[in-house]
C-alpha positions in Angstrom: 138.5 63.8 96.8 135.9 64.5 99.9 132.6 65.7 98.9 132.1 69.4 99.6 129.7 69.6 102.9 126.7 71.9 102.1 125.2 73.9 105.2 121.8 72.9 106.3 120.9 76.4 107.4 121.6 79.6 105.6 120.8 83.4 107.1 118.6 85.0 105.1 116.8 88.3 105.0 114.9 90.1 102.3 115.6 93.8 101.1 115.9 96.7 98.6 119.2 98.0 97.0 119.8 101.4 95.9 121.1 101.6 92.4 125.0 102.5 91.4 124.5 106.0 90.7 122.3 106.4 94.2 125.8 104.4 96.0 128.4 106.4 93.8 126.9 109.8 95.2 127.2 108.4 99.2 130.9 107.4 98.5 131.9 110.4 97.3 130.3 111.8 100.3 132.2 109.4 102.7 135.6 109.3 101.0 137.2 112.0 103.5 135.9 109.4 106.0 137.3 106.4 104.7 140.8 108.5 104.9 140.0 109.7 108.4 138.8 106.8 109.9 140.4 103.7 108.3 140.1 101.5 111.4 136.5 101.6 110.7 134.9 98.1 109.5 133.4 99.3 106.4 131.0 97.4 104.6 131.4 96.7 101.1 129.5 99.4 99.0 128.1 96.2 96.6 126.1 95.1 99.7 124.2 97.9 100.9 120.8 97.5 101.3 117.6 98.4 103.0 116.5 95.3 104.9 112.3 95.0 104.7 112.5 91.9 106.6 115.3 89.6 108.3 114.6 86.1 109.0 117.6 84.7 110.5 118.7 81.2 110.1 116.7 79.1 108.0 116.7 75.5 107.1 117.9 75.6 103.3 115.0 73.5 102.0 112.5 76.3 103.5 114.0 78.9 101.1 112.5 77.5 97.9 108.8 78.2 99.5 109.3 82.1 99.9 109.8 82.3 96.1 106.1 82.0 94.6 104.8 84.2 97.2 107.8 86.9 97.1 107.6 87.2 93.3 103.4 87.9 93.7 104.3 90.7 95.9 107.1 92.4 94.2 104.6 92.4 90.8 102.2 94.1 93.1 103.9 96.5 93.9 105.1 99.9 91.8 108.7 101.1 92.5 109.3 103.0 95.6 111.3 106.5 94.7 113.7 106.8 97.5 116.6 109.0 98.5 119.5 108.6 100.9 119.9 111.2 103.6 122.0 112.2 106.4 123.6 109.4 108.9 123.5 108.1 112.3 124.9 105.5 114.7 123.3 102.5 116.8 125.2 102.8 120.1 128.0 104.1 118.9 128.7 101.2 117.2 127.1 100.7 113.7 127.3 103.9 111.1 124.3 104.3 109.2 122.5 106.5 106.2 118.8 107.1 106.2 116.0 106.7 103.8 113.6 109.5 102.8 110.9 109.9 99.8 108.1 107.1 99.6 108.3 105.8 103.0 104.5 105.3 102.8 105.0 102.8 99.9 108.1 101.4 101.1 106.1 100.8 104.8 103.3 98.8 102.7 105.8 96.7 100.3 107.3 96.0 103.5 104.2 94.5 105.5 103.2 92.7 102.2 106.6 90.8 102.6 106.8 90.3 105.8 102.9 88.7 105.3 104.1 86.6 102.8 106.8 85.2 104.8 104.2 84.5 107.8 101.7 82.7 105.0 104.5 80.0 104.4 104.5 79.1 108.0 107.8 81.0 108.9 108.8 82.2 112.1 110.7 85.5 112.3 111.5 88.7 115.1 109.1 91.5 113.5 111.3 94.6 114.4 109.3 97.6 113.6 110.9 99.3 109.7 113.4 101.8 110.4 114.9 102.2 106.9 118.7 102.5 106.4 121.8 101.5 105.1 124.3 100.1 107.4 127.6 101.8 106.4 130.0 100.6 109.1 131.0 99.4 112.4 133.4 100.6 114.9 135.9 98.7 116.7 135.4 97.6 119.8 136.2 100.2 122.2 135.9 103.0 119.9 133.3 105.2 121.1 133.6 108.2 118.9 134.0 107.3 115.4 130.4 106.8 114.9 129.4 110.0 115.8 132.2 112.1 114.0 131.0 110.6 111.0 127.5 110.8 111.2 127.9 114.8 112.3 129.8 114.7 108.6 126.9 113.3 106.7 124.4 115.2 108.5 123.7 117.9 105.6 124.2 115.1 103.0 120.8 114.5 100.8 121.1 112.4 97.8 119.5 112.4 94.4 116.0 110.7 94.3 116.0 106.9 92.9 113.2 104.2 91.9 113.9 100.8 93.9 114.1 98.2 90.9 114.0 94.7 92.8 113.3 92.8 95.6 115.9 90.6 96.9 116.0 87.6 98.8 119.4 87.8 99.8 121.9 85.1 102.0 124.6 85.7 103.9 127.7 84.0 105.3 127.2 85.5 108.9 126.6 82.5 110.9 129.4 80.2 109.2 132.5 82.9 109.1 134.5 84.4 111.1 135.4 86.8 108.3 133.5 89.6 106.7 130.0 89.5 106.3 129.6 88.7 102.3 125.8 88.9 100.9 124.5 86.9 97.7 121.3 86.9 96.1 119.3 83.9 96.1 116.8 85.1 94.1 115.6 89.2 93.0 112.3 90.1 91.1 111.2 93.2 89.4 109.0 95.8 91.2 105.9 96.7 89.7 105.8 94.0 86.9 102.3 92.8 87.0 101.5 88.6 88.2 104.1 86.8 86.6 103.9 84.1 89.2 107.4 82.8 90.0 109.6 84.6 87.1 112.6 85.9 88.5 116.1 87.6 87.9 119.4 85.1 87.7 120.9 85.1 91.1 124.1 87.4 91.4 127.1 87.3 93.2 126.5 90.3 95.5 123.8 93.0 96.1 123.3 96.1 93.5 123.3 95.4 97.3 110.1 104.4 112.1 108.1 106.6 110.0 111.1 109.2 109.9 114.3 108.8 107.3 116.4 108.9 110.3 116.4 105.6 112.8 116.8 106.5 116.4 120.1 105.9 117.7 119.9 102.4 119.8 117.2 100.8 117.9 117.7 96.9 117.4 119.6 96.3 114.2 119.3 93.4 111.9 122.8 94.3 109.7 
């Protein structure tokens, strides 16, 4: 049989993910919308994440360079306590819920993550951090579903939770016409002290602006 051709590159980002209880709480809030808007392209709940740095397409051989510095960044930062809150849309196409809580700690963590990436010699587009979870995308021509669902999320405030791990994530976005799936390349516990390149075992999927509500029309990484 012919050998499988491995990809030469992978789309990569660095993120946090809410724990299962926080996701389940939001799922309950979204359940009516799942029924009334079945044609929305709903993201898999296990893929929900807060992007700290979107690196884009990287050569596969570059990815190991990120592991030691990101492990050190994770060890040096305490877990920020965050909350899922409200909802909104990017350009009437992308539905999100916002992030509240320790936004100062979140921005500091993102700044150190991005500095670590730059120190590896990796060039990426540094967009302003606008913490959010992407929940769904509207189909082309649907100009109302995102705003309708976001209005239903306006009063939602979840319970606080602590981000436990820093995730280095890869996606199939550049090589597939089907749904986008994510997988942990590596994940490190936050606030664990300087353990060098100690990391958790990779898992098949993720557990997952200064305002909790990114403004509509903001550039979105996915």
